[in-house]
C-alpha positions in Angstrom: 43.2 10.4 38.0 46.6 9.4 39.0 48.9 11.8 40.9 52.5 11.8 41.9 51.4 10.7 45.3 49.7 7.6 44.0 51.9 6.8 41.1 53.3 3.3 41.1 56.9 2.6 41.7 58.6 1.4 38.5 62.1 0.7 37.8 64.1 -1.0 35.1 67.7 -1.2 35.8 70.8 -3.1 34.8 72.2 -5.6 37.2 76.0 -5.9 37.8 76.0 -9.3 36.3 78.0 -10.7 33.4 74.7 -11.1 31.4 73.6 -7.6 32.4 70.0 -8.8 32.6 67.3 -6.1 33.2 65.1 -6.3 36.2 61.8 -4.7 36.2 59.7 -4.1 39.4 56.5 -2.4 40.4 54.7 -1.9 43.7 51.0 -1.5 44.0 49.6 2.0 45.0 47.7 2.7 48.2 44.4 2.8 46.4 42.6 -0.2 44.7 43.4 -0.9 41.1 40.4 -2.2 39.0 40.7 -5.6 37.4 38.7 -6.1 34.2 38.2 -9.6 32.7 36.8 -10.0 29.1 35.7 -13.6 28.3 36.0 -14.1 24.6 36.7 -16.6 21.8 38.0 -16.6 18.2 35.1 -18.8 17.4 32.4 -16.2 18.5 31.2 -13.8 15.8 30.2 -11.2 18.4 33.5 -11.2 20.2 35.8 -9.1 17.7 34.1 -5.8 18.6 34.7 -6.5 22.3 38.3 -7.5 21.6 38.8 -4.1 19.8 37.1 -2.4 22.7 39.6 -4.0 25.1 42.5 -2.9 23.0 41.5 0.7 23.4 41.3 0.6 27.2 45.0 1.2 28.0 44.7 4.5 26.2 41.9 5.6 28.5 43.0 4.2 31.8 46.5 4.1 33.3 48.0 1.0 35.0 47.3 2.6 38.5 43.6 2.7 37.4 42.8 -0.4 35.5 44.2 -3.8 34.4 42.4 -5.2 31.5 42.8 -8.9 30.6 41.4 -11.0 27.7 40.7 -14.6 28.7 39.9 -16.9 25.8 37.5 -19.7 26.7 37.4 -23.2 24.9 33.6 -23.9 24.8 33.4 -22.3 21.2 36.0 -24.7 19.8 33.4 -27.3 18.8 32.2 -25.3 15.8 35.2 -26.0 13.8 37.8 -23.5 14.8 40.1 -24.2 17.8 41.2 -21.0 19.5 44.8 -21.3 20.2 44.7 -18.9 23.2 41.8 -20.8 24.9 42.4 -22.5 28.2 40.0 -24.7 30.1 40.8 -22.9 33.3 39.5 -19.7 31.9 36.1 -21.3 31.2 36.0 -22.6 34.7 36.9 -19.2 36.1 34.1 -17.7 34.1 31.8 -20.2 35.6 33.0 -19.4 39.1 32.4 -15.6 38.5 28.9 -16.3 37.1 28.0 -18.5 40.2 29.2 -15.7 42.5 27.0 -13.3 40.7 24.0 -15.7 41.0 24.0 -16.5 37.3 23.2 -19.9 35.7 24.8 -19.4 32.2 28.0 -18.1 30.7 28.4 -16.5 27.3 30.9 -14.5 25.2 31.7 -11.7 25.2 31.2 -11.3 28.9 32.9 -8.7 31.1 33.7 -8.7 34.7 35.2 -5.8 36.8 36.5 -6.7 40.3 34.9 -10.2 39.9 31.4 -8.5 39.4 29.6 -8.7 36.0 29.6 -5.5 34.0 26.7 -5.8 31.5 26.9 -2.2 30.5 30.5 -2.5 29.5 29.7 -0.8 26.1 28.9 2.4 27.9 32.1 4.5 28.5 30.3 6.3 31.3 29.2 3.2 33.2 32.7 1.7 32.9 34.4 5.0 34.0 32.1 5.2 37.1 32.8 1.6 38.0 36.6 2.1 37.7 36.4 5.4 39.6 34.4 3.7 42.5 37.0 1.0 42.7 40.0 3.4 42.6 38.4 5.4 45.4 38.7 2.4 47.8 41.9 2.1 49.9 43.8 -1.0 48.9 43.3 -3.9 51.3 46.5 -5.6 50.1 50.0 -4.7 49.0 51.9 -6.4 46.0 55.5 -6.2 45.0 56.2 -7.6 41.6 59.6 -8.3 40.0 60.7 -9.8 36.7 63.9 -10.6 35.0 65.1 -12.7 32.0 66.4 -16.1 32.9 68.5 -18.6 31.1 67.2 -20.4 28.0 64.9 -17.6 27.0 62.8 -18.1 30.2 61.7 -15.3 32.6 61.9 -15.3 36.3 58.9 -13.7 38.2 58.8 -13.0 41.9 55.7 -11.6 43.7 55.1 -10.8 47.4 51.7 -10.3 48.8 50.6 -8.7 52.1 47.3 -7.6 53.6 47.5 -4.1 54.9 47.4 -3.5 58.6 43.9 -3.8 59.9 42.7 -6.2 57.3 42.0 -9.6 59.0 43.6 -12.6 57.4 41.0 -15.2 56.3 40.9 -18.3 54.3 40.2 -18.1 50.5 42.4 -15.0 50.3 45.0 -15.8 47.6 47.4 -14.3 45.2 47.6 -14.9 41.4 50.4 -14.1 38.9 49.6 -13.6 35.3 51.6 -13.3 32.0 49.8 -11.6 29.1 50.7 -10.8 25.5 49.9 -7.9 23.1 50.0 -7.6 19.3 48.6 -11.0 18.5 47.0 -11.9 15.2 45.1 -14.8 13.9 43.7 -15.7 10.4 40.6 -17.5 11.1 39.9 -20.4 8.6 36.7 -21.9 10.0 33.7 -21.2 12.3 31.7 -18.1 12.7 34.7 -15.8 12.0 35.8 -17.7 8.9 38.0 -15.6 6.7 38.6 -12.8 9.3 42.0 -11.7 10.6 41.6 -11.0 14.3 43.9 -8.8 16.3 44.3 -9.4 20.1 45.9 -7.4 23.1 46.1 -8.4 26.8 45.6 -12.1 26.1 46.4 -14.2 29.2 49.0 -16.7 28.4 49.9 -17.9 31.9 47.6 -17.9 35.1 49.3 -19.3 38.1 47.9 -21.7 40.6 46.4 -20.0 43.6 48.9 -18.7 46.1 47.5 -18.9 49.6 48.2 -16.0 51.9 49.2 -17.2 55.5 46.2 -17.3 57.7 48.1 -15.8 60.6 50.4 -13.2 58.9 48.4 -12.4 55.8 51.5 -12.7 53.7 52.8 -14.9 50.9 55.8 -15.0 48.5 56.0 -16.6 45.1 58.9 -17.2 42.7 58.9 -19.2 39.4 61.0 -19.4 36.3 58.7 -19.6 33.4 59.8 -21.1 30.1 58.4 -19.1 27.2 57.2 -21.1 24.2 58.7 -20.2 20.8 55.6 -18.4 19.6 55.5 -16.0 22.6 57.1 -12.6 21.9 58.9 -11.4 25.0 58.9 -7.7 23.9 55.1 -7.8 23.8 54.6 -9.5 27.2 53.2 -8.0 30.3 53.1 -9.3 33.9 50.5 -8.8 36.6 49.6 -10.0 40.0 46.4 -9.7 42.1 44.9 -10.6 45.5 41.4 -11.9 45.6 39.0 -13.4 48.0 37.8 -16.3 46.0 34.9 -17.1 48.2 33.5 -13.6 48.6 34.3 -12.6 45.0 36.4 -9.6 45.8 39.6 -8.3 44.4 41.8 -6.7 47.1 44.5 -5.3 44.9 46.1 -5.5 41.4 49.5 -4.5 39.9 50.9 -4.8 36.4 53.8 -3.8 34.3 55.4 -4.3 30.9 57.9 -7.2 30.8 61.6 -6.6 30.6 62.5 -7.2 26.9 66.3 -7.7 27.3 
């Protein structure tokens, strides 16, 4: 589906600094990229097939078509296995998306695309059609993303967000920056998946606080140095950013790229 005209800008170059740190950058395309969120847990026996399904998506969709993220929730931890990737904020986001959809319950595995539930995610045709419809929409926002290594094993991430001309700024439009990790593995010693070795990709490790776009200009900039815990593998990290209308349940644009490893 991607063409040279819609391909994302990507560059990885050496800076003329003593450390010769690499800088990676990417700019969002003129069409809307689809955001897919899988809500999952290592404590859920029906989740491993969904995790494997998510792992295959980057082979079927390019980064200018789809960003797939795995968000581990914490409400399965009570059965005896504490999911080390689970974060309470992901449970709260799932609740928020469910409320927007008019639902009263949350469950795993549950999939949302563009903040809308996709119950037929197991159907390749239904997913492809949903992604195609999203990609056919002109982007309502532009995002520029930049990442570079920082001192002490940290990374510095910068993001700029802007509504496209003609899109009216309004409250609740906000940016988010995400770090995710691939090639993760866990040996499960309790709970419903006891004895299994689970493999994970696209696991969200960092989800920023909302970055409000200016109500007058429709723009925002964000910059943060993020310390990486010892068990995070920099070579397997990815970085992404999105613009969303949290009140309306709408994703205006998404961009992602692999992290600079050096």
